[in-house]
N, C-alpha and C positions, 0 to 999 in steps of 0.2 A: 445578836444576829437577827437580821430582818426576816420576816416571813418568806419573802421571795428567795433569799439566800438559803434558808433552811430547806425550801422545796428543791432548789437546784442541787444542794448537797445530797439530799435524799435520792433524787433522780440519778445523780452521778454514781452513788454507792450501788444503787440497784443495777445500773448498767454494767459496772465493774463485776458485780456478783453474777451477772448473767453471762459473762464471758466464758467460753468453754474451757474446762480444766483438762489438761492432758491426762488421759486415763492410763492406769497401770495396764501393761500388756500381759495377758494371761496366755501362756504357752500350754499346749496339750501334750502330755506325755502318754504314749501308748505303752502299756506294760502287759505282760502275758503270764507271769507266774501267779500262783495263788495269792490271795490277799495277805496270808500269814507268812509268806516267804520273806526272807531277810531283805531282799531288794525292795519289796513293796512296803514292808513294815518299818524298815530302818533307813535304807539308802535314799529312796526318793524323798521322804520327808526332810532329811538333812540337806539333800541337794537343793530342795526348794527354799529352805531357810538361807542357805548360802547364796543362791541366785538372787533372792530379794536383797540381801545385804550388799553383795558386790555391785548390783545394779542401782543401789541407792533407792530401792523401791520402784524402779521403772518396770521391772519384770517380776512376774510370779509364774506359777505353773499349777496345773491340776492333773492328777493321774486318772486315766481311764483304762479299765481292764476289759479284755475280751473284744477289742475292736477288730482283731484278725487273728488267725492261727499263728503260732510262732514263726513258721517259715515265711509268712507274708508280711512281717513287720517292716522290713527294709523298704519294700515297695509302698507300704502304707504311708511312710514318711516321704518317700520320693514323690508320690502323687499328691502330697499336701493334705491328706486326710488326718494327719497328726503332725506335730512339730518336732517331737523328739521321741526316740525309742531306744531300746537296747536289743541287740540280736545276738544269737549264737551263730557264728559263722558256718558251722557244720550243717545247719538246716538249709543252706543254699549251696549245694555241691557244685563245684566248678566256677563259682562266682568270686570267691575270696580265697584264692589258692595260697597266698603267702601266710595266711593264718595258721595253716597246718604245721608250719615250722615250729611254732612255740608250743604246740600241743604234744610234741614228741616226749616220750618218757626219758628220764635221765637228768632232768633239771630238778634241783633241790630248792626248797623254800616254800613258804605258805603263799596264800593268795595275794597278800600285800606286796611281798617281795617280787613275785613273778609279774604282778600287774604293773608295778612301777618299772620293772625291767622291760616289760612289753611295750609300754609307751615310749621308752627311750629308744629301743631298737626299731620300733615302727616309725617314729618321727625321723630317725636318722637314715634308715635303710629301706624298710618295707613300704613306706608311703610312696616311694618312687614308682612302684608298680602301677599306681593309679587306680587301684581297685575300689577306692571309696571317694574318688574325686567328685562324684555326683552329689555328695553330702558334705556337710560340715562335720568332721570327726571330733567329738568332744572328749572321748576317752577310749582307751584300749585296756581291757582287763581280763582277768582269768579267775576261774574258781580253783579251789585247792585240789590236791591229788585225788584222782578218781580211783575207786576201789570196787571190788566185787561185792554186791549185796544180793544174797541168795536166799531162795526159799528154804533150802536145807544146807547144813554145814558140810564142808569138804575139808579133808586133811591135807591135800596136796593139790598143786596147780594142774597136775595131769588129769585130775577129775573134772576139770573145766571142759575138756574135749567132749564134743557131742552135745553139750548143753545149748539150749536156746536162750540167748541173752539179749535184752534190749541194749542197743548200742547207738551212739549219737551220730554215726557217720564219720567220715574222715579217719583220723589217726585212731580214735577209739575203736572203730569197727575193724580197722586193719589189725590192731593188736589182738583183739579177741578171736578174730578169724585165724590169725597166725597160731593161736593156741588151740585151734581145732574146734572152737565153738561156732554156733550158727548165729549170725547177727540179725536182729530184728530192729529195724530203724523206725522208731516212733518218737514224737516229741516228748519232752520231759513231763508235759501236762497229761500225758496218756499212760504213764508207767504204772500208776496204781491200778487203773482199769486193766492194763495188759497182764499184770501179775495176778490180780484177784480173780481173773477169768481163767487162769491156768495156761495162758498162751505163751508164757516164758518161764524159765527157771530162775531168772534173776536179772539184774541190771548192772551196768557199770556207770557209776556217777560219783560225784564228790560226797563227802560225809554229810554235809548240810541237807542233802536230799532225803535223808532218813526222817527228818522232821518237816522240811519244806514241801516234800512230795509224799509224805506218809509211808515211807519205806519200812519204818519200824513195824507197821501192821502186816505187811505182806512179804517182806524179805528180811527176816530177823537176823540171818547169819551174815557175817562179814568174813571175807578172805582178803588180807591186806598185803600188798606189795610195797615195800619201802620206796618212797619216791613217787609212787602212783603209776597207774596204767597209762594215763595221759592227763593233760591239763586243758580244760575247755577254753576256747578262745571266744571272747565277746567284744563288742564295741558299743559305744553310745553314739548314735547318729542324729543329726539335726537337719531339717529341711534347708537346703542351700539358699533358696530364695528368702526364707524367713531370716536366716542369718545375715544375708547381704542387706536386708532392709533395716537392720539395726544401725544406730548411730556408730560411726567408725570408732569414736572414743570408747563407747560402751563395749564394742567388740574387742578392742584391745585390752580393756580391763578384765573382761571375762577370760580371755586367753591368758592373761598374766596371773589371775588370782583363783580361777576355778577350773576351767577346762584344761585338758592335757594331763600332765602328771598328777596334779592335786586330785582331780576327779577319778583318775585311774586308781590311785592309791586308796581313795575313799571306798570305792567298790570292793577292792581286795581286802581292806581292813575289816569291813563288816562281814565279808564272806568268811574270813578266818574265824571271827567270833561265832558265826553260825555253825562252822565245822566243829569247833570246840564244844559248843552246847549240844550238838547232835551226838557227838561221841560220848559225852557224859550221860546223855539220856539213854543211849543204847546200853551203856555199862550199868546204869541204875536198873534197867529192865532185865539185866542178866542175859542179854543176847549173846550168842557164841561169837567169838572173834579169834581167828587163826591168822598168825603172821607167817608169811612165806619163809621156808627154810632156805639154806644155802643151795640145796639141790633144786628147789623151786626157782631160785633166782637165776641159776645157770640156764634153765629152760627159758625163762622169761627174757633174759638178756640176749639170747640168740634171736628171738623173735623181734625184740626191740631194735637190734642192729639192722636187721633186714628192712624193717619199716623205715628206719632213719635213712637208709640208702635210697629208698624209693622216694621219700619226701624231698630229700635234698635235690635229687634230679628233677623232680616236678617243679620245685620253687625256682631252681636255676632257669627254668624255661620262661619265667616271668621277667628275666633280666636282672634279678636280685642275686647277689653273691650269697647263696644259701649257707654255705659252710661258715663264712665270716659272720653272717647275721646270727646264726645259731650260737657261735662262740661268744659274740657280744651279749646275746640274751642271757646265756648261762652265767657269764662273768658278772653282769649287772645284777642278776638275782642274788648271787653270793655277796656282792657288795652291799645291797640293801639289807640282806639278812644280818650282816655285821652292824649296820647302822641302827637297826631296830632291836638288836640283841636276840635274834631268833636262833 
C-alpha cells in the first residue's frame, strides 16, 4: 500500500469513527415507595432488565424516588417530568372510577392471580371508560388481600367500631367506615409517622406493608378477614408522547413481550413474595394474629354487600357493565389460581 493510500484509509476510518452512534434511550421511572419496598428493590430492577432485553438494548431506565408525593405521580408523567410511574388509583378520588370495581372484597387469589385477571378485564371492558387515555397503560396490577394492622390486638371485628384507622380511600375506606371505624386518609408513605405519633389505632393495608412500611414496629397486631378487606388497584403509566415517539416495531415488541399481562403478572408475583415474607417475619417476631370467626364474617359480609351495591352503581355510570365486569374479574382470578397452583 502506498503512503497516499494509507493516509486515505486512515482518514476514511477516522471519518467513519466520527459518525454519531445512536444512543441508548434512558427512560425515567418515578417511584414513591421506600427504597426497600418490593417494588423498588425487586420489580423495577427486573423490569429494567426485561426492557433492555426486549428492546435489544435500545431502551433502559433509571429509577428516581421522591419526585412527587404519591397522589401527584400521574400528573408528573402527564406533564413529562418523568416517563413512567406507578400509581395507586385511590389517591386520585373521582379520576379513576372503574378501578374501585376490582377492589371489592369477595375475590379470592393472591396478587399474581388478581393482577393477571385485572389486566384481562381492564383490556376487554374497563379500558372503554377512557380514564387512562391520556397515558400509555403498561400494566394493571393489585396488591394482596388487605387486613387490619393494629396497635393493640382485638378478639372480634365488633371492636373495630370507633377506632381511628388509616384508610386508602375508595373501597377500603367504605369498608372500615361501614364497620363503624373512623377513616383517616393518608398515603402509605405516611403511615409509620401517623401511627408512631398516636394519631391512629391502626391501618388497613396488605401484609407486605408490615415490612415495606415498617408496620411491625408500630402496629404489631393483626386481625385477618379471609379474602381480605379490599385489594388495592394500581397501574403503570407511561407518558403518551414518549410512547408515540418510539419506533412502531419497538412499540409492538414491547406490547407483545413486556407490557400488558406479562408486566401486570410480574408486579403481582413479586408482591405475593413480599406478603409471604412479611407474614413469616411477623410470625417469627411473635406478633398476635387473630382470624375472623364465623360471627365476624357475618358482620363483615353485610357491610361488603352494601359497599358492592354502591360501587356497581357508581361504575355503571361510566358506561361499563359493572356486574359483568366484576363477574369476569372474579372468574379470571380463579382461572389463574388454577394455572399457578394457588
